[in-house]
DOMI-281251 format. One line per 2 residues: number of its first residue (from 1); for each residue x, y, z of N, C-alpha, C. Coordinates in steps of 0.2 Angstrom, whole numbers, plus 2048, in hexadecimal, padded with zeros to 3 digits. Example, Ala and Ser with C-alpha at 12.3 -4.5 7.8 and 13.67 -1.06 7.14 Angstrom:
1> 842/7E4/827/83E/7EA/827/842/7F0/827; 840/7F5/823/844/7FB/824/840/800/827
***
This chain:
1> 911/E10/30A/909/E0F/30B/905/E14/30F; 908/E18/312/903/E20/314/8FF/E22/310
3> 903/E24/30B/900/E27/306/8FB/E22/301; 8FD/E1F/300/8F7/E19/2FE/8F2/E19/300
5> 8F4/E18/309/8ED/E19/30B/8E7/E1F/30A; 8EC/E23/30B/8EA/E2B/30A/8E4/E2A/305
7> 8E8/E2A/2FF/8E6/E28/2F9/8E0/E24/2F8; 8E1/E1F/2FB/8D9/E1B/2FA/8D4/E1E/2FF
9> 8D7/E21/302/8D1/E24/307/8CD/E2A/303; 8D4/E2D/300/8D0/E34/2FB/8CB/E32/2F6
11> 8CF/E2C/2F6/8CA/E28/2EE/8C3/E26/2F1; 8C3/E24/2F7/8BA/E21/2F9/8B7/E28/2FB
13> 8B9/E2C/2FE/8B6/E34/2FF/8B4/E35/2F8; 8B8/E37/2F3/8B7/E3C/2F0/8B0/E36/2EB
15> 8B0/E30/2EE/8AD/E2B/2E8/8A4/E2A/2EB; 8A6/E2C/2F1/89F/E2D/2F5/89E/E33/2F6
17> 89F/E3B/2F6/89E/E40/2F5/8A2/E43/2FC; 8A2/E47/2FE/8A2/E4A/305/89C/E4C/309
19> 899/E4F/303/891/E50/306/88E/E4A/309; 88E/E44/305/889/E3E/306/88C/E3A/30E
21> 894/E3E/30E/897/E39/316/893/E3D/31B; 893/E45/319/891/E4A/31E/889/E47/321
23> 886/E45/31C/87E/E45/31D/87F/E3E/321; 881/E38/320/883/E33/325/885/E35/32A
25> 88B/E39/32B/88E/E3B/332/887/E3E/338; 882/E43/333/87C/E48/338/879/E41/338
27> 877/E3D/336/871/E37/335/872/E33/33A; 878/E32/33B/87B/E2C/343/87D/E32/349
29> 880/E35/349/884/E3A/34D/87F/E3D/351; 87B/E41/34C/876/E46/34F/872/E43/352
31> 870/E3C/352/86B/E37/357/86E/E35/35E; 873/E33/35C/877/E32/364/877/E39/368
33> 875/E40/366/875/E43/36B/870/E42/371; 86C/E40/36E/864/E41/373/867/E3C/378
35> 869/E36/376/86E/E32/379/872/E35/380; 877/E39/37F/87B/E40/382/878/E44/387
37> 872/E48/383/86D/E4B/387/86A/E46/38B; 867/E41/38C/863/E3E/390/867/E3C/396
39> 86C/E39/395/872/E37/39B/874/E3E/39D; 875/E44/39B/878/E4A/3A0/873/E4C/3A0
41> 86A/E4E/39F/865/E50/3A6/860/E4D/3AA; 865/E44/3AB/865/E41/3B1/865/E46/3B5
43> 86B/E46/3B7/86E/E4A/3BC/872/E53/3BE; 86A/E56/3B5/86D/E5E/3B8/867/E60/3B5
45> 867/E66/3B7/862/E6A/3B1/862/E69/3AA; 85C/E67/3A7/85D/E68/3A0/860/E6F/39B
47> 85D/E74/39E/85F/E7B/39A/867/E7C/39C; 868/E7B/3A3/870/E7E/3A5/874/E78/3A0
49> 871/E71/3A0/877/E6F/39A/876/E70/394; 870/E73/390/871/E76/38A/874/E7E/38C
51> 874/E80/391/878/E87/390/87E/E87/38F; 881/E80/394/889/E80/393/88A/E7B/38C
53> 886/E7A/38B/887/E74/384/888/E7C/37E; 883/E80/380/883/E85/379/88A/E8A/37B
55> 88B/E8B/381/88F/E8F/381/899/E8B/381; 899/E86/382/8A0/E86/381/8A2/E84/378
57> 89C/E7F/375/89D/E7F/36C/89D/E85/369; 898/E8B/36D/899/E93/369/89E/E93/36B
59> 8A3/E95/371/8AA/E97/372/8AF/E92/36C; 8AD/E8E/36B/8B2/E8B/365/8B2/E8D/361
61> 8AA/E8D/35F/8AB/E90/356/8AE/E98/356; 8AA/E9B/35C/8AD/EA3/359/8B4/EA3/35A
63> 8B8/E9F/361/8BF/EA0/361/8C4/E9D/35B; 8C1/E99/358/8C5/E96/353/8C3/E9E/34D
65> 8BD/EA0/34B/8BE/EA5/346/8C1/EAB/346; 8C1/EAA/34E/8C6/EB1/350/8CB/EB0/350
67> 8CF/EAB/351/8D7/EAA/34F/8D9/EA9/347; 8D3/EA7/343/8D3/EAB/33A/8D0/EB1/339
69> 8CF/EB5/33E/8CF/EBC/33D/8C8/EBE/337; 8C2/EB7/339/8BD/EB6/335/8B9/EBF/336
71> 8B9/EC1/32E/8B4/ECA/331/8AB/EC7/335; 8AC/ECC/33A/8A5/ECD/340/89E/ECC/33B
73> 89A/ECB/33B/894/ECB/339/892/ED4/33A; 88E/ED5/333/88D/EDD/334/885/EDD/335
75> 883/EE4/337/87D/EE5/335/878/EE1/338; 870/EE2/331/86D/EDC/334/86F/ED3/334
77> 875/ED2/331/876/ECD/333/874/ECA/33A; 878/ED0/33F/875/ECE/346/86F/ECB/349
79> 86C/ECF/343/862/ECE/347/863/EC5/345; 863/EC5/33D/864/EBE/33D/866/EB9/340
81> 86C/EB9/344/871/EB5/346/86A/EB6/34E; 86A/EBC/350/868/EBB/356/85F/EB5/357
83> 85B/EB8/351/858/EB4/350/857/EAD/350; 85C/EAA/34B/85E/EA3/34B/861/EA0/34E
85> 863/EA5/355/865/EA2/35D/861/EA0/360; 85C/EA5/361/855/EA2/363/854/E9D/363
87> 850/E9A/35C/84F/E98/35A/84F/E91/358; 855/E90/358/85C/E89/354/85F/E87/35D
89> 85F/E8E/363/863/E8C/367/85D/E8B/36D; 85B/E93/370/858/E92/373/852/E8E/374
91> 84E/E8D/36E/847/E8B/36F/849/E83/36C; 84A/E82/366/84D/E79/365/851/E78/369
93> 857/E77/369/85C/E75/36E/85A/E76/375; 858/E7A/378/857/E7A/37E/852/E77/380
95> 84C/E77/37C/844/E75/37C/844/E6D/37B; 84A/E6A/375/84A/E64/375/850/E60/37B
97> 853/E65/380/858/E60/382/853/E61/388; 84E/E66/38C/849/E66/390/847/E5F/390
99> 845/E5F/389/83F/E58/388/83F/E52/389; 845/E4F/386/84B/E49/388/848/E48/390
101> 847/E4E/395/848/E4B/39D/845/E48/39E; 83E/E4A/399/836/E45/39D/835/E41/397
103> 839/E3E/391/837/E38/38E/83B/E35/38C; 83C/E31/389/843/E2B/386/845/E2F/382
105> 84E/E2D/37F/852/E2F/37A/84F/E2F/373; 84D/E27/373/84C/E27/36D/844/E2A/36A
107> 841/E2A/36F/83A/E2E/36E/83B/E37/36A; 83F/E37/36E/842/E40/36E/845/E41/368
109> 848/E3C/365/84D/E3B/35D/848/E3A/358; 842/E35/35A/83E/E33/355/83A/E3C/352
111> 835/E3E/35A/831/E45/358/836/E49/356; 83F/E4B/355/842/E4E/354/840/E4E/34D
113> 841/E48/34A/842/E46/344/83B/E4B/33F; 836/E4C/344/82E/E4D/33E/831/E55/33C
115> 834/E5B/33E/835/E61/33C/833/E63/336; 836/E5E/331/835/E5E/329/82C/E5E/327
117> 828/E5D/329/81F/E5F/32B/820/E66/32C; 824/E68/330/822/E6F/334/825/E75/32F
119> 82B/E72/32A/82C/E76/321/826/E77/31D; 823/E6E/31E/820/E71/319/818/E73/31A
121> 816/E73/31F/812/E77/323/812/E7E/323; 817/E80/324/81B/E8A/326/819/E8B/31C
123> 81C/E87/319/81D/E8A/312/816/E8A/30E; 813/E84/310/80C/E84/30E/80A/E8B/30F
125> 807/E8E/315/806/E92/318/808/E9A/315; 810/E98/313/812/EA0/310/811/E9F/30A
127> 80E/E9A/306/80C/E9A/2FE/814/E98/2FB; 816/E94/300/81D/E92/2FC/81B/E8A/2F8
129> 81E/E8A/2F2/81B/E83/2EF/822/E7E/2F0; 81F/E79/2F0/822/E73/2F3/823/E6E/2EF
131> 828/E6C/2EB/828/E68/2E5/826/E62/2E8; 823/E5E/2E2/820/E55/2E5/827/E51/2E6
133> 82C/E50/2E4/832/E4D/2E5/832/E4E/2EE; 833/E53/2F1/833/E55/2FA/82F/E52/2FC
135> 828/E55/2F9/823/E50/2FD/823/E49/2FD; 826/E45/2F7/826/E3E/2F7/82B/E3D/2FD
137> 830/E3F/2FD/837/E3F/300/833/E40/306; 82E/E43/30A/82D/E45/310/828/E41/312
139> 823/E3E/30D/820/E37/30E/822/E31/30F; 826/E30/30D/82C/E29/30D/82E/E2D/312
141> 832/E2F/316/836/E2D/31E/82F/E2E/320; 82B/E33/322/826/E33/325/822/E2B/329
143> 823/E28/321/820/E21/323/825/E1F/326; 82B/E1E/326/831/E1B/32B/82F/E1E/330
145> 82D/E25/332/82D/E26/33A/828/E21/33D; 822/E20/33A/81C/E1F/33A/81C/E18/340
147> 821/E14/339/823/E0D/33D/827/E0D/342; 82C/E12/341/830/E11/347/82B/E13/34E
149> 826/E18/34C/822/E18/353/81C/E15/355; 81E/E10/352/817/E0A/355/81B/E08/35B
151> 81E/E09/35E/821/E05/365/821/E0D/369; 81E/E10/368/81F/E16/36D/818/E19/36B
153> 814/E18/368/80C/E1D/366/80A/E1C/36D; 809/E17/372/809/E16/378/809/E1E/37E
155> 811/E1E/37C/815/E26/380/812/E2C/381; 80C/E2C/37B/807/E31/379/803/E34/37F
157> 802/E2D/382/7FB/E2C/386/7FF/E2D/38E; 806/E2C/390/808/E2D/396/809/E34/398
159> 806/E36/39D/805/E3B/3A0/80C/E3E/3A1; 812/E39/3A5/817/E3B/3A6/81C/E3D/3A1
161> 818/E3E/39A/81C/E3C/394/81B/E44/38F; 814/E45/391/810/E4A/38E/814/E51/38F
163> 817/E52/392/81A/E58/392/821/E58/390; 826/E53/38E/82C/E53/38A/82C/E51/384
165> 823/E4F/382/820/E4E/37A/820/E57/378; 81D/E5A/37D/81B/E62/37A/820/E63/378
167> 827/E64/37C/82C/E68/37B/830/E64/377; 82F/E5F/375/833/E5D/370/82F/E5F/36B
169> 82B/E5E/36A/825/E5F/363/829/E69/361; 828/E6C/366/828/E74/366/830/E74/364
171> 834/E71/366/83B/E71/364/83B/E70/35C; 838/E6C/358/83B/E6A/353/835/E71/34E
173> 831/E73/352/82C/E78/34D/832/E7F/34E; 834/E7E/354/83A/E87/352/840/E84/34F
175> 841/E7B/34D/845/E7C/348/845/E7C/341; 840/E7A/341/83C/E7D/33B/83C/E81/33A
177> 83C/E89/33A/83C/E90/33B/841/E91/339; 847/E8F/33F/84E/E8E/33C/850/E8E/338
179> 84D/E87/334/852/E85/330/850/E8A/329; 84A/E8C/32A/847/E91/322/84A/E97/323
181> 848/E99/32B/84C/E9F/32A/854/EA2/328; 858/E9A/32A/85F/E9B/327/860/E9B/320
183> 85C/E96/31E/85B/E98/314/859/E9F/313; 855/E9E/317/854/EA8/313/858/EAE/315
185> 85C/EAE/319/85E/EB0/31C/866/EB2/31E; 86A/EAB/31E/86F/EAB/321/875/EA8/31C
187> 873/EA9/316/87A/EA8/311/87E/EAE/30F; 87D/EB3/311/882/EB8/312/88A/EBA/313
189> 888/EB5/31A/88F/EB4/320/88F/EAC/321; 896/EAB/323/899/EA6/327/894/EA3/32A
191> 891/E9D/327/88C/E9B/32D/890/E96/332; 896/E93/330/898/E90/338/899/E97/33D
193> 89B/E9C/33A/89D/EA2/33F/899/EA4/345; 892/EA4/33E/88C/EA5/341/886/EA1/344
195> 88A/E9C/343/888/E94/349/889/E93/350; 890/E98/350/894/E9A/359/892/E9E/35A
197> 891/EA5/357/88E/EAB/35A/889/EA8/35C; 882/EA3/35A/87C/EA1/35B/87C/E9E/362
199> 881/E9B/362/882/E96/369/881/E9A/36D; 887/E9E/36C/88B/EA1/371/885/EA6/374
201> 882/EAA/36F/87B/EAF/371/877/EA9/375; 873/EA5/373/86F/EA1/376/873/E9F/37F
203> 875/E9B/37F/87A/E9A/385/87A/EA0/38A; 879/EA7/389/879/EAC/38B/871/EAD/38F
205> 86D/EAD/389/866/EAC/38A/864/EA6/38D; 867/EA1/38C/862/E9A/391/866/E9D/39B
207> 86C/E9F/398/86E/E9F/3A0/86B/EA5/3A5; 869/EAB/39F/864/EAD/3A4/85E/EAB/3A5
209> 85A/EA5/3A1/856/EA5/3A3/856/E9F/3AA; 85C/E99/3AA/85C/E98/3AF/85D/E9A/3B4
211> 862/E9F/3B5/864/EA4/3BB/85D/EA6/3BE; 859/EA9/3BA/852/EAC/3BE/84F/EA9/3BF
213> 84E/EA0/3BC/848/E9B/3BF/84C/E98/3C4; 852/E99/3C6/857/E96/3CB/857/E8D/3CB
215> 858/E8E/3C3/857/E85/3C4/860/E83/3C3; 863/E87/3C2/86A/E85/3C2/86E/E82/3C8
217> 872/E7D/3C8/874/E78/3CF/87D/E7C/3CA; 87F/E7C/3D1/888/E7E/3D3/88C/E79/3CF
219> 890/E7B/3CA/892/E77/3C5/896/E71/3C8; 89A/E74/3CF/89C/E6E/3D4/898/E68/3D5
221> 892/E69/3D3/88D/E63/3D4/88A/E60/3CE; 88D/E61/3C8/88B/E5F/3C1/88F/E59/3C3
223> 88E/E53/3C1/891/E4B/3C2/896/E4C/3BB; 89C/E49/3BC/89E/E46/3B6/89A/E43/3B0
225> 895/E3D/3B1/890/E3D/3AE/88E/E41/3A9; 88E/E47/3AE/888/E4D/3A6/88E/E50/3A4
227> 894/E51/3A6/89A/E55/3A3/89D/E51/39E; 89E/E4B/39E/89F/E46/398/899/E47/393
229> 890/E46/397/88D/E48/390/88E/E50/38C; 890/E53/391/891/E58/38E/895/E5A/389
231> 899/E56/38A/8A1/E58/385/8A0/E55/380; 89C/E4F/37E/89A/E4B/37C/895/E4E/377
233> 890/E53/377/88C/E55/375/890/E5D/373; 894/E60/377/899/E66/373/89C/E62/36B
235> 89F/E5E/36E/8A6/E5C/369/8A1/E58/362; 89C/E53/363/89B/E50/35E/893/E54/35C
237> 88F/E58/360/889/E5A/35D/88B/E60/35C; 88D/E65/35F/88F/E6D/35F/894/E6E/358
239> 897/E6A/358/89D/E6B/354/89D/E68/34E; 8A0/E5F/34E/8A1/E5D/347/899/E5D/344
241> 893/E59/349/88D/E59/344/88A/E5E/341; 88B/E64/345/887/E6B/341/88D/E6D/33B
243> 891/E6B/33B/895/E6D/335/895/E67/330; 893/E62/331/890/E5B/32C/88D/E60/32A
245> 885/E61/330/87F/E63/32E/880/E69/328; 884/E6F/32A/882/E75/326/886/E74/31D
247> 889/E6F/320/88F/E6C/31A/888/E68/312; 886/E64/316/881/E5F/312/87D/E62/311
249> 878/E69/312/874/E6D/311/878/E72/30D; 87B/E73/30C/87D/E78/306/87B/E74/2FF
251> 879/E7B/2FB/875/E7A/2F6/879/E78/2F0; 881/E7B/2F1/886/E77/2ED/889/E70/2EE
253> 888/E6E/2F1/88B/E65/2F5/885/E63/2EE; 888/E5B/2EC/888/E58/2E8/884/E55/2ED
255> 87F/E53/2F3/87D/E4E/2F7/874/E50/2F5; 872/E57/2F1/86E/E56/2EF/86C/E52/2E8
257> 870/E50/2E6/871/E4A/2DF/86E/E41/2E4; 870/E41/2E9/86E/E3B/2ED/869/E3A/2F0
259> 866/E3D/2F1/85F/E3E/2F4/859/E3B/2F3; 858/E3C/2EE/852/E35/2EA/856/E30/2EC
261> 85D/E2B/2E8/85F/E26/2EF/85E/E24/2F6; 85F/E29/2FA/85F/E29/300/855/E2A/302
263> 851/E2E/2FE/849/E2A/300/84A/E25/2FF; 84A/E22/2F7/849/E1A/2F5/84A/E15/2FC
265> 851/E18/300/853/E12/303/850/E12/309; 84D/E1A/30A/848/E1B/311/844/E14/311
267> 841/E10/30E/83B/E0B/30C/83F/E07/30E; 846/E04/30E/849/DFD/30E/84C/DFF/316
269> 84E/E04/316/851/E05/31E/84C/E02/322; 847/E06/320/83F/E06/327/840/DFF/327
271> 83E/DFA/321/83D/DF2/322/844/DF1/327; 849/DF2/324/851/DF0/32B/84B/DF2/331
273> 84E/DF9/331/84D/DFA/33A/848/DF8/33D; 840/DF6/339/83B/DF3/33D/83C/DEC/33E
275> 83F/DE9/338/842/DE1/33D/848/DE1/340; 84B/DE7/344/850/DE6/345/84D/DE9/34F
277> 84A/DEC/34E/847/DEE/352/842/DE8/356; 840/DE5/352/83B/DDF/355/83F/DDA/359
279> 846/DD7/355/84C/DD4/358/84E/DD7/35F; 84F/DE0/35E/852/DE2/364/84E/DE8/365
281> 84A/DE8/368/844/DF0/368/849/DF4/36E; 848/DFB/36B/84A/E00/36E/851/E03/369
283> 857/DFF/365/85C/E00/363/85A/E02/35D; 860/E08/35A/85F/E0C/356/85A/E12/354
285> 853/E13/358/84D/E17/357/852/E1D/355; 856/E20/358/859/E25/358/85C/E27/353
287> 861/E22/350/865/E22/348/85E/E22/344; 859/E1E/343/855/E20/33E/852/E24/33C
289> 84F/E26/342/84C/E2E/345/852/E34/341; 857/E33/344/85A/E38/342/85C/E3A/339
291> 85C/E34/336/85C/E31/32E/856/E35/32B; 851/E33/32C/849/E36/32A/84A/E3C/32A
293> 84C/E41/330/84D/E48/331/84F/E4B/32C; 857/E4A/32B/85C/E4A/327/85B/E4B/321
295> 857/E46/31E/856/E45/314/851/E46/315; 84B/E47/319/844/E4A/316/847/E54/316
297> 84B/E54/31B/84C/E5D/31C/850/E5D/317; 853/E59/314/859/E5B/30E/855/E5D/309
299> 84F/E59/307/84D/E59/301/84A/E5E/301; 845/E60/305/841/E64/308/847/E6E/305
301> 848/E6C/30A/850/E73/309/852/E75/303; 852/E6F/300/855/E71/2F8/850/E71/2F2
303> 84A/E6D/2F5/847/E6F/2ED/840/E74/2F2; 83F/E79/2F6/83A/E7C/2F9/83E/E84/2F8
***
């Protein structure tokens, strides 16, 4: 009986494709990290939460590869790791965690979905030709984001939201630069080991910033709610979802073949979520925004 269940499960996975399952995982669970971040920063400094999260996540990665006796990066690879640590984790993750303290988690997740626009802008000024299919996918997904944004447009004029919006938008720009730099420089060594090293390095940088600025609170004063949020962010966000994200972006994966299907589906998803949100305001903003971000970013990554 157990063998039959395993065979049936393996058959389903093979039929769907692991890259597509990874894409679905990222689309859903990465959005939930904004909810966890929002809950965590209610009770502690945002940058301190980001510091602890990156340190714990990075230690788990690095410890695993040390046990496997994975070769360490060499020479110029360390320069790439340092740049990515600053772009992806000090700036992008740090700023987005800081920003969500001042805005809603749904708005934070949706702002995070605009990073493909910055990739197009950066590539344009670099003289890189963007394929028509990539632009079409971006426009379809951005149209969905605009519909989701309808209830949040007024938030841009709220004085108490403007600082959080600025931080969140800045985080998407650094994330776009990080994606492009990863594609250009980081293909010569283990991306997962590199990811762990980036997290550890970024945690020390963030710790230095928070200590100098004096914003840290004693660990004994961090409530259990924030520790649970950090645990979720580490396990679901930094470990499982980042693994799925890197796997889904690998050029050799078959997920590239399904992108047109996902792009076409975005129009139907937009209509579904629009009517769903009419009946249940505020539900699933983070999920759809993240789906748009991953799908459009994946297309640009593969076509540019």
